[in-house]
C-alpha positions in Angstrom: 30.0 -27.9 -53.4 29.6 -27.8 -50.4 28.8 -25.0 -47.3 30.8 -25.7 -43.7 28.5 -25.9 -41.2 27.0 -22.6 -40.2 27.6 -20.6 -43.1 24.0 -20.3 -44.0 23.6 -17.8 -41.0 26.3 -15.5 -42.7 24.8 -13.2 -44.9 28.1 -11.9 -47.4 29.1 -9.7 -45.5 30.6 -12.1 -42.4 27.8 -11.1 -39.8 25.0 -13.5 -38.4 21.5 -13.4 -39.6 19.3 -11.5 -37.0 16.3 -13.6 -37.8 14.2 -14.3 -34.2 16.2 -12.5 -32.5 13.0 -9.4 -32.4 10.6 -12.3 -30.8 13.4 -12.7 -27.9 13.1 -8.6 -27.5 9.8 -8.9 -27.5 9.9 -11.6 -24.8 12.1 -9.3 -22.6 10.4 -5.8 -22.6 7.5 -7.6 -21.9 8.3 -8.9 -18.6 9.8 -6.3 -17.7 7.0 -3.8 -19.2 4.8 -6.5 -16.8 6.8 -6.2 -14.0 7.0 -2.1 -13.6 2.8 -2.0 -14.1 2.3 -5.1 -11.4 5.0 -2.4 -8.8 3.3 0.4 -9.8 -0.2 -1.1 -9.3 1.2 -2.9 -6.1 2.7 0.7 -4.8 -0.8 2.6 -5.6 -2.8 -0.5 -3.2 -0.1 0.2 -0.9 -0.9 4.1 -1.1 -4.5 3.8 -0.8 -5.1 1.7 2.7 -2.5 3.3 4.2 -4.4 6.9 3.4 -7.2 5.3 3.8 -6.7 3.5 7.2 -5.1 6.8 8.7 -7.9 8.7 7.3 -9.9 6.6 9.6 -7.4 6.8 12.7 -7.7 10.6 12.3 -11.6 10.1 11.9 -12.2 8.1 15.3 -9.3 10.2 17.2 -12.0 13.6 16.3 -14.7 11.7 16.7 -13.8 10.2 20.2 -12.0 13.7 21.3 -16.0 15.6 21.2 -17.4 17.0 24.2 -20.3 14.1 24.5 -18.4 11.2 23.3 -15.9 8.9 24.9 -12.4 8.3 23.4 -13.3 5.0 23.7 -15.6 5.7 21.1 -13.1 6.9 19.1 -11.9 3.1 18.4 -15.1 2.2 17.9 -16.0 4.6 14.7 -12.7 4.0 13.2 -13.2 0.5 13.5 -16.6 1.1 11.3 -14.3 3.4 8.5 -11.7 0.8 7.9 -14.1 -2.0 8.3 -16.5 -0.2 5.2 -13.6 0.9 3.3 -11.0 -2.1 2.7 -12.1 -5.1 5.3 -12.3 -6.3 8.7 -9.0 -8.2 8.4 -7.2 -4.0 8.2 -9.1 -3.7 11.9 -8.1 -5.1 14.2 -5.4 -3.3 15.9 -6.9 -0.7 16.6 -6.4 1.5 20.2 -6.6 5.2 22.0 -5.0 7.1 24.2 -5.6 10.4 26.4 -2.0 12.1 25.7 -0.7 15.2 24.9 -0.5 17.1 20.8 0.9 21.0 20.5 0.7 21.2 23.6 -2.8 20.4 24.1 -4.7 17.1 25.7 -5.6 15.0 23.4 -7.2 11.2 22.1 -4.8 9.7 19.9 -5.9 7.1 18.5 -3.2 4.0 16.8 -4.4 1.8 13.6 -2.2 -1.1 13.4 -2.3 -3.2 10.2 -1.3 -5.4 7.3 1.3 -3.2 5.0 0.2 -5.2 1.3 3.6 -6.6 -0.7 1.9 -8.9 -2.8 -1.7 -8.0 -3.7 -3.3 -7.9 -0.1 -1.0 -10.7 1.5 1.8 -9.0 3.2 3.6 -8.2 6.9 1.2 -8.2 9.1 1.5 -5.0 11.2 3.7 -3.8 9.1 1.6 -0.3 8.8 1.3 1.8 11.9 -0.7 4.9 11.6 -1.9 7.6 14.4 -4.3 9.8 14.4 -4.8 13.3 16.7 -7.5 15.3 17.8 -7.3 17.8 20.8 -10.5 17.2 23.2 -13.1 19.2 23.5 -14.1 20.7 26.5 -17.4 22.5 27.8 -17.2 25.6 29.7 
């Protein structure tokens, strides 16, 4: 008696044999976990860059707002901090202006930088942060 085609895949209960399904499940779950892990790492990188640039903008504003400095000095300070922490690519678009913040004269440093989406590659000028500091005056 010869077995019909496909009958070798069935056991006595009429269900198909599950040999090889563990490999497929492992690959599918492995791909999903890899994508999830890389996404979390990329989010961490984007937040690191955002926080570093925000800190540099705030420090630049504080430095430029000191009584013995001009507000233009804040741009140089912010660029130095960004270049040291992340790299010169992220310190290209730094500007400062006088303005008002909470009703007080303030130095406002604005930094426009790339927003990393895949590694360090991302949207040019996709991230904009501002740092504010009240301008010191001597009596």
